VOPAGU-2260 file (C-alpha; in pm, 1 decimal, decimal comma):
REM VOPAGU-2260
SITE   aa  ch    i         X         Y         Z
SITE  UNK   A    0   -1874,1    1906,2     -12,7
SITE  UNK   A    1   -1783,2    1570,5    -163,1
SITE  UNK   A    2   -1435,7    1499,5    -289,2
SITE  UNK   A    3   -1367,1    1174,7    -475,6
SITE  UNK   A    4   -1010,1    1059,4    -532,0
SITE  UNK   A    5    -874,2     778,2    -745,7
SITE  UNK   A    6    -530,0     663,4    -630,6
SITE  UNK   A    7    -328,4     342,9    -595,3
SITE  UNK   A    8    -401,4     252,5    -235,6
SITE  UNK   A    9     -75,5      60,8    -198,6
SITE  UNK   A   10     117,1     382,5    -269,3
SITE  UNK   A   11     -62,9     600,1     -12,1
SITE  UNK   A   12     159,0     767,7     244,8
SITE  UNK   A   13     141,4    1072,9     472,1
SITE  UNK   A   14     210,9    1301,1     175,3
SITE  UNK   A   15     -63,8    1162,6     -51,3
SITE  UNK   A   16    -329,9    1416,5      48,7
SITE  UNK   A   17    -310,4    1771,2     175,6
SITE  UNK   A   18    -638,7    1756,5     364,3
SITE  UNK   A   19    -825,2    1539,5     613,0
SITE  UNK   A   20   -1170,8    1394,2     561,6
SITE  UNK   A   21   -1482,8    1330,9     766,0
SITE  UNK   A   22   -1526,3     991,4     601,9
SITE  UNK   A   23   -1315,4     747,7     406,0
SITE  UNK   A   24   -1515,5     465,7     248,3
SITE  UNK   A   25   -1382,3     152,5      82,4
SITE  UNK   A   26   -1620,0     -92,7     -78,1
SITE  UNK   A   27   -1462,0    -420,9    -178,6
SITE  UNK   A   28   -1134,7    -256,0    -274,6
SITE  UNK   A   29    -882,7    -345,8      -4,3
SITE  UNK   A   30    -968,1    -716,1     -40,4
SITE  UNK   A   31    -808,9    -697,3    -387,9
SITE  UNK   A   32    -467,7    -647,2    -225,4
SITE  UNK   A   33    -327,2    -998,6    -199,5
SITE  UNK   A   34    -118,6    -949,9     116,0
SITE  UNK   A   35    -283,3    -931,7     458,0
SITE  UNK   A   36      17,0    -735,2     587,8
SITE  UNK   A   37     -28,0    -477,5     311,6
SITE  UNK   A   38    -405,0    -464,5     370,6
SITE  UNK   A   39    -342,1    -369,1     734,8
SITE  UNK   A   40     -84,2    -110,1     632,5
SITE  UNK   A   41    -329,3      46,4     385,2
SITE  UNK   A   42    -602,0      72,6     649,9
SITE  UNK   A   43    -358,9     232,1     894,7
SITE  UNK   A   44    -221,9     472,9     631,9
SITE  UNK   A   45    -572,2     583,5     536,4
SITE  UNK   A   46    -623,7     679,8     900,6
SITE  UNK   A   47    -373,5     963,2     850,4
SITE  UNK   A   48    -633,9    1142,0     642,0
SITE  UNK   A   49    -926,6    1133,5     883,3
SITE  UNK   A   50   -1030,8    1439,8    1078,3
SITE  UNK   A   51   -1024,7    1408,4    1458,0
SITE  UNK   A   52   -1367,4    1241,6    1480,2
SITE  UNK   A   53   -1366,2    1108,6    1125,0
SITE  UNK   A   54   -1489,8     762,9    1035,3
SITE  UNK   A   55   -1355,0     497,8     803,5
SITE  UNK   A   56   -1612,8     258,5     664,6
SITE  UNK   A   57   -1478,1     -60,3     510,0
SITE  UNK   A   58   -1726,1    -281,8     327,4
SITE  UNK   A   59   -1502,9    -577,5     252,9
SITE  UNK   A   60   -1533,3    -954,6     246,0
SITE  UNK   A   61   -1407,7   -1154,4     541,6
SITE  UNK   A   62   -1288,2   -1511,7     566,4
SITE  UNK   A   63   -1510,9   -1571,1     871,9
SITE  UNK   A   64   -1821,2   -1445,6     692,7
SITE  UNK   A   65   -1732,5   -1661,4     393,2
SITE  UNK   A   66   -1701,6   -1966,1     618,6
SITE  UNK   A   67   -2037,7   -1886,9     783,7
SITE  UNK   A   68   -2214,4   -1844,6     451,6
SITE  UNK   A   69   -2070,6   -2169,4     316,1
SITE  UNK   A   70   -2179,8   -2363,6     625,1
SITE  UNK   A   71   -2537,8   -2254,5     556,6
SITE  UNK   A   72   -2504,9   -2327,4     186,3
SITE  UNK   A   73   -2393,2   -2681,0     275,8
SITE  UNK   A   74   -2693,9   -2720,6     505,8
SITE  UNK   A   75   -2922,4   -2643,6     210,1
SITE  UNK   A   76   -2718,1   -2857,2     -31,2
SITE  UNK   A   77   -2589,7   -2556,7    -224,8
SITE  UNK   A   78   -2243,7   -2540,6    -376,2
SITE  UNK   A   79   -1965,8   -2380,8    -177,3
SITE  UNK   A   80   -1870,8   -2029,4    -286,1
SITE  UNK   A   81   -1499,5   -2003,8    -358,0
SITE  UNK   A   82   -1339,0   -1658,4    -330,5
SITE  UNK   A   83   -1206,5   -1529,0    -662,8
SITE  UNK   A   84    -832,6   -1560,9    -727,5
SITE  UNK   A   85    -795,6   -1182,3    -716,8
SITE  UNK   A   86    -938,4   -1143,5    -363,9
SITE  UNK   A   87    -784,9   -1197,3     -22,4
SITE  UNK   A   88   -1072,9   -1179,8     222,0
SITE  UNK   A   89    -997,4   -1004,5     549,6
SITE  UNK   A   90    -870,1   -1217,8     833,7
SITE  UNK   A   91   -1103,1   -1102,2    1111,3
SITE  UNK   A   92    -868,4   -1214,6    1386,7
SITE  UNK   A   93    -574,3   -1018,7    1241,2
SITE  UNK   A   94    -787,1    -707,0    1193,7
SITE  UNK   A   95    -910,6    -714,4    1554,5
SITE  UNK   A   96    -566,5    -786,2    1703,1
SITE  UNK   A   97    -363,2    -547,0    1486,5
SITE  UNK   A   98    -212,4    -248,8    1665,9
SITE  UNK   A   99    -331,2      32,0    1437,3
SITE  UNK   A  100    -151,1     361,9    1494,2
SITE  UNK   A  101    -381,4     593,9    1301,3
SITE  UNK   A  102    -727,9     450,4    1361,2
SITE  UNK   A  103    -933,0     302,1    1641,2
SITE  UNK   A  104   -1136,1      -2,5    1542,7
SITE  UNK   A  105   -1482,0      68,1    1681,4
SITE  UNK   A  106   -1689,1    -205,8    1528,9
SITE  UNK   A  107   -1648,2    -510,0    1311,0
SITE  UNK   A  108   -1962,8    -672,3    1174,7
SITE  UNK   A  109   -1938,6   -1025,6    1041,7
SITE  UNK   A  110   -2220,7   -1174,2     839,7
SITE  UNK   A  111   -2366,7   -1476,2    1010,5
SITE  UNK   A  112   -2691,1   -1572,6     837,1
SITE  UNK   A  113   -2898,6   -1726,2    1114,9
């Protein structure tokens, strides 16, 4: 069974859904929230809706990955890529150090094109 929901992620709370899910997937959505504090809150709130062994997969841009990519672009004399005004790329350090209450961070993969 697949159940797709469309909802304002900044308004999600414990009452937003009546069920729990095996997977919650976000692809380049949370990075559109322009407050790192609110991004962390959203991730934690989404954890309320995971089943016991459920997984949350976040495919989002990170400031560290952006820095890594731009260092290689510079090496090959390519223009720096500037994040769009409507994105706040994840702060990898804050994500790793944040004390999530509803999820356990298992893995964070940062692009490093070597």
